[in-house]
C-alpha positions in Angstrom: 0.0 0.0 0.0 2.9 2.3 0.7 3.8 2.7 -3.1 0.1 3.5 -3.9 0.0 6.1 -1.1 3.2 7.6 -2.5 1.6 7.9 -6.0 -1.5 9.5 -4.4 0.6 11.9 -2.4 2.4 13.0 -5.5 -1.0 13.6 -7.1 -2.1 15.6 -4.1 0.8 18.0 -4.5 -0.4 19.0 -7.9 -4.1 18.3 -7.7 -6.8 20.8 -6.8 -10.5 21.4 -7.7 -12.2 24.7 -8.1 -14.1 25.7 -5.0 -17.4 26.4 -6.6 -20.3 27.2 -4.2 -22.1 24.0 -5.2 -19.1 22.0 -4.1 -19.1 23.2 -0.5 -18.0 20.3 1.7 -16.3 18.4 -1.1 -12.6 17.6 -0.4 -11.9 15.5 -3.5 -13.4 14.0 -6.6 -12.6 10.6 -8.1 -13.7 10.3 -11.7 -16.2 13.1 -11.0 -17.6 11.4 -7.8 -17.3 13.5 -4.7 -15.6 12.7 -1.4 -17.1 14.8 1.4 -15.3 16.4 4.3 -17.7 14.6 6.7 -16.6 11.3 5.2 -13.0 12.1 5.7 -13.5 13.3 9.3 -15.7 10.3 10.1 -13.1 7.8 8.7 -10.4 9.5 10.6 -12.4 9.2 13.8 -13.1 5.5 13.2 -9.4 4.8 12.6 -8.6 6.5 15.9 -11.3 5.1 18.2 -9.7 4.6 21.6 -6.8 6.9 20.8 -5.9 8.9 24.0 -3.2 11.5 24.4 -2.6 14.6 26.3 -0.9 16.2 23.4 -2.8 17.9 20.6 -1.6 16.5 17.3 0.5 18.8 15.2 -0.6 20.0 11.8 2.2 17.9 10.3 1.1 14.7 11.9 -2.5 15.3 11.2 -1.7 16.2 7.6 0.0 12.8 7.2 -2.9 10.9 8.8 -5.6 12.8 6.8 -3.6 12.1 3.7 -3.6 8.4 4.4 -7.3 8.5 5.2 -8.0 10.4 2.0 -6.0 7.8 0.1 -8.2 5.1 1.7 -11.4 6.9 0.6 -10.0 7.2 -3.0 -9.3 3.5 -3.1 -12.9 2.8 -2.0 -14.2 5.0 -4.8 -12.0 3.2 -7.4 -13.1 -0.2 -6.1 -16.7 0.9 -6.2 -16.4 1.9 -9.8 -14.8 -1.5 -10.6 -17.7 -3.4 -8.9 -20.2 -1.3 -10.8 -18.5 -2.1 -14.1 -18.7 -5.8 -13.2 -22.4 -5.6 -12.2 -21.6 -6.4 -8.6 -22.9 -4.8 -5.4 -23.3 -5.3 -1.7 -26.9 -5.6 -0.6 -28.5 -3.9 2.4 -29.3 -7.4 3.8 -25.5 -8.3 3.7 -24.7 -5.1 5.6 -27.4 -5.9 8.2 -26.0 -9.4 8.6 -22.5 -8.2 9.1 -23.6 -5.6 11.6 -25.5 -8.2 13.6 -22.4 -10.3 13.8 -20.3 -7.4 15.1 -22.9 -6.3 17.6 -23.0 -9.9 19.0 -19.4 -9.2 20.4 -20.6 -6.3 22.5 -22.6 -6.8 25.7 -25.8 -4.8 26.3 -25.6 -1.3 24.8 -21.8 -1.1 24.7 -21.8 -0.9 20.9 -24.0 2.2 20.8 -22.2 3.8 23.7 -18.8 3.3 22.0 -20.0 5.1 18.9 -21.6 7.9 20.9 -18.6 8.5 23.0 -16.4 8.7 19.9 -19.0 11.0 18.1 -19.5 8.4 15.4 -22.8 8.6 13.6 -24.3 5.1 13.2 -25.2 5.7 9.6 -21.7 6.8 8.8 -20.4 3.6 10.5 -22.7 1.5 8.3 -21.5 3.3 5.2 -17.9 2.2 6.0 -19.0 -1.2 6.9 -20.5 -1.4 3.4 -17.2 -0.2 2.0 -15.4 -3.0 3.9 -17.8 -5.6 2.4 -17.2 -4.1 -1.1 -13.5 -4.6 -0.7 -14.1 -8.2 0.3 -16.4 -8.7 -2.7 -13.8 -7.2 -5.0 -11.1 -9.5 -3.8 -13.3 -12.6 -3.8 -15.3 -12.1 -7.0 -13.0 -9.9 -9.2 -9.4 -10.7 -8.3 -9.6 -14.3 -7.0 -10.8 -15.9 -10.2 -7.7 -14.5 -11.9 -5.3 -16.1 -9.4 -3.9 -19.6 -9.9 -1.5 -21.7 -7.8 0.5 -24.6 -9.1 1.7 -27.6 -7.1 5.3 -26.8 -7.9 4.9 -23.3 -6.3 3.4 -24.9 -3.2 6.1 -27.5 -3.0 8.9 -24.8 -3.4 7.3 -22.7 -0.6 7.3 -25.8 1.7 11.0 -26.5 1.0 11.9 -22.8 1.5 9.9 -22.4 4.7 10.3 -25.8 6.4 10.6 -24.3 9.9 7.0 -22.9 9.6 5.6 -26.4 9.6 7.5 -27.7 12.6 5.1 -28.1 15.6 6.9 -28.4 19.0 5.7 -30.5 21.9 2.4 -29.4 23.3 0.1 -30.2 26.1 -3.6 -30.9 25.7 -5.4 -29.7 28.8 -8.8 -28.7 30.2 -9.0 -25.5 32.2 -11.9 -25.6 34.8 -13.1 -22.4 36.4 -15.9 -21.6 38.9 -16.6 -19.5 42.0 -17.6 -22.7 43.7 -14.4 -24.6 44.9 -16.3 -27.9 45.4 -17.9 -27.7 41.9 -14.4 -27.3 40.4 -13.1 -30.4 42.3 -16.2 -32.5 41.4 -15.8 -31.5 37.8 -12.1 -32.4 37.6 -12.8 -35.9 39.1 -15.4 -36.6 36.4 -13.3 -35.3 33.6 -10.3 -37.4 34.7 -12.3 -40.6 34.4 -14.3 -39.7 31.3 -13.7 -41.5 28.0 -15.4 -38.6 26.2 -14.8 -35.4 28.2 -17.1 -33.4 25.9 -20.1 -35.4 27.0 -19.2 -34.8 30.7 -19.0 -31.0 30.1 -22.6 -31.0 28.9 -23.7 -32.4 32.3 -21.8 -29.9 34.5 -23.5 -27.0 36.4 -23.9 -23.8 34.4 -21.5 -21.9 36.7 -18.6 -24.2 35.8 -16.6 -23.1 32.7 -14.4 -25.7 30.9 -12.0 -24.6 28.2 -10.0 -27.0 26.0 -6.4 -25.8 25.3 -3.5 -27.1 23.2 -0.4 -25.2 24.3 3.2 -25.3 23.3 5.2 -26.4 26.4 7.7 -23.7 25.9 5.0 -21.0 25.9 3.1 -22.1 29.1 2.6 -19.5 31.9 5.1 -20.2 34.6 2.5 -21.3 37.2 0.9 -23.7 34.7 4.3 -25.1 33.5 5.2 -25.9 37.1 1.9 -27.6 37.8 1.7 -29.6 34.6 5.3 -30.8 34.8 4.3 -33.0 37.8 1.2 -34.5 36.2 0.5 -37.6 34.2 -2.2 -37.8 31.6 -5.7 -38.0 33.1 -4.7 -36.3 36.4 -5.4 -32.9 37.8 -3.4 -30.0 39.3 -4.1 -28.5 42.6 -6.9 -25.9 42.8 -5.7 -22.3 42.6 -7.4 -19.1 43.5 -7.3 -16.5 40.8 -9.1 -13.3 39.7 -11.6 -15.5 37.9 -12.4 -17.6 40.9 -11.2 -21.1 41.5 -9.2 -22.8 38.8 -7.9 -26.3 38.0 -6.1 -28.0 35.1 -6.7 -31.5 33.9 -3.9 -32.9 31.7 -5.5 -35.0 28.9 -2.3 -35.8 27.0 1.1 -34.7 25.9 1.3 -34.2 22.1 4.8 -35.0 20.7 6.7 -32.6 18.4 6.2 -33.2 14.7 6.8 -31.9 11.2 3.8 -31.5 9.0 4.2 -33.2 5.6 3.6 -31.4 2.3 0.0 -32.7 2.0 -0.8 -31.7 5.6 0.7 -28.3 5.1 -0.9 -27.6 1.8 -4.0 -25.8 3.1 -1.8 -23.4 5.0 0.6 -22.9 2.0 -2.3 -22.3 -0.3 -3.8 -19.6 1.9 -0.4 -17.9 2.3 0.4 -17.9 -1.4 -3.0 -17.0 -2.6 -3.0 -14.0 -0.2 0.4 -12.9 -1.5 -0.8 -13.2 -5.1 -4.1 -11.4 -4.3 -2.3 -8.5 -2.6 0.2 -8.2 -5.5 -2.6 -8.3 -8.1 -4.5 -5.7 -6.1 -1.5 -3.4 -6.0 -0.9 -3.7 -9.7 -4.6 -3.0 -10.4 -4.6 -0.1 -8.1 -1.5 1.5 -9.5 -3.1 1.4 -13.0 -6.3 2.9 -11.7 -4.6 5.7 -9.8 -2.5 6.7 -12.8 -5.5 6.7 -15.2 -8.2 8.1 -13.0 -9.2 11.8 -12.6 -8.4 12.6 -9.0 -8.8 16.2 -7.9 -8.2 17.5 -4.3 -9.5 20.8 -2.9 -7.5 23.3 -0.7 -10.3 22.9 1.9 -8.4 19.9 3.3 -5.4 22.0 4.4 -7.7 24.6 5.8 -9.5 22.1 8.0 -6.2 20.7 9.3 -5.3 24.0 10.7 -8.7 24.5 12.2 -8.6 21.1 14.0 -5.1 22.0 15.3 -6.7 25.0 17.1 -4.4 27.4 15.3 -4.9 30.8 16.9 -4.1 32.6 13.7 -6.9 32.3 11.1 -5.9 30.5 8.0 -6.1 32.7 4.9 -8.4 31.4 2.2 -6.4 29.3 -0.1 -6.2 30.6 -3.6 -8.1 28.7 -6.3 -5.7 26.4 -8.0 -5.7 25.4 -11.6 -7.4 22.0 -12.0 -5.0 19.1 -12.4 -5.4 15.4 -12.4 -3.9 12.2 -13.6 -5.7 12.8 -16.9 -6.1 16.0 -18.9 -8.7 18.3 -17.3 -12.2 18.4 -18.8 -12.4 21.5 -20.9 -16.2 21.4 -21.2 -16.7 23.6 -18.1 -16.4 21.1 -15.3 -20.0 21.2 -14.1 -20.5 19.9 -10.6 -22.0 16.4 -10.4 -24.5 15.3 -7.8 -23.3 12.5 -5.6 -24.6 10.6 -2.6 -23.5 12.5 0.4 -23.6 11.6 4.0 
């Protein structure tokens, strides 16, 4: 992405769009389609949710961040144009489904409170959720069909990255937690004797939580490593008191180290190589789009940066710049186009 941002930055240095009254609030146009200041500010806020600092960002640092955000919005516009040309789109139902999945990770009304506290409008958030789904659609339905992977490529990757497929010795354990010490003890006894521990878990009280873990022995927390070192399979550690209540480990087995064979590793190799090829194909596509598209940026952006930096000295109105873009400017008069705003 860095090389594309560099190209966009170079364009920004020479690009400008006339500040006609009907273009108020527009910071850029991509092939005639507007990008609004509110979009830019909202995307900037979304990218910085949770950012806390006692220092007001400088104009220089904000300029760099806003430039990156504007580059992101330009990419969204270019991808949107490509999907439209392919007759593809993201439906409202798909956006609703994705939103429901995200909300499921937030308890109670935390999702709404998070957006409110960060001054993020829910409709703006949904707009960028749709943009995210459009990017996925573009990768899966436009780029992916053009990508192929040969067995020879996969085999060479396996030989060149053999260490990635070495799995060190691991322990297969069950972690039992509850606020009731006796419940933890009863559960561990049942799980030690069980032939199928998953069936036993279904019968345990609701306040007993059991987690299955497969951990590398050299990555175990010190306390766990010490406890498990003394155990044999199908035995339990002593009960510990933690911030989560009472806790006990049941060692199910010790998994020996092994090296995945080529066929076992193929799924991982395929995912890695396809991702690499997809990213490379996207960058090539994007560079071509950027150099052939009409991208115009307004001086309004630099004015807004100074305002947000609480500059005590008013910024003089930037002079109207001559239009410039990656393509020759339209000499028909450059009438403003209507676009879907926020």
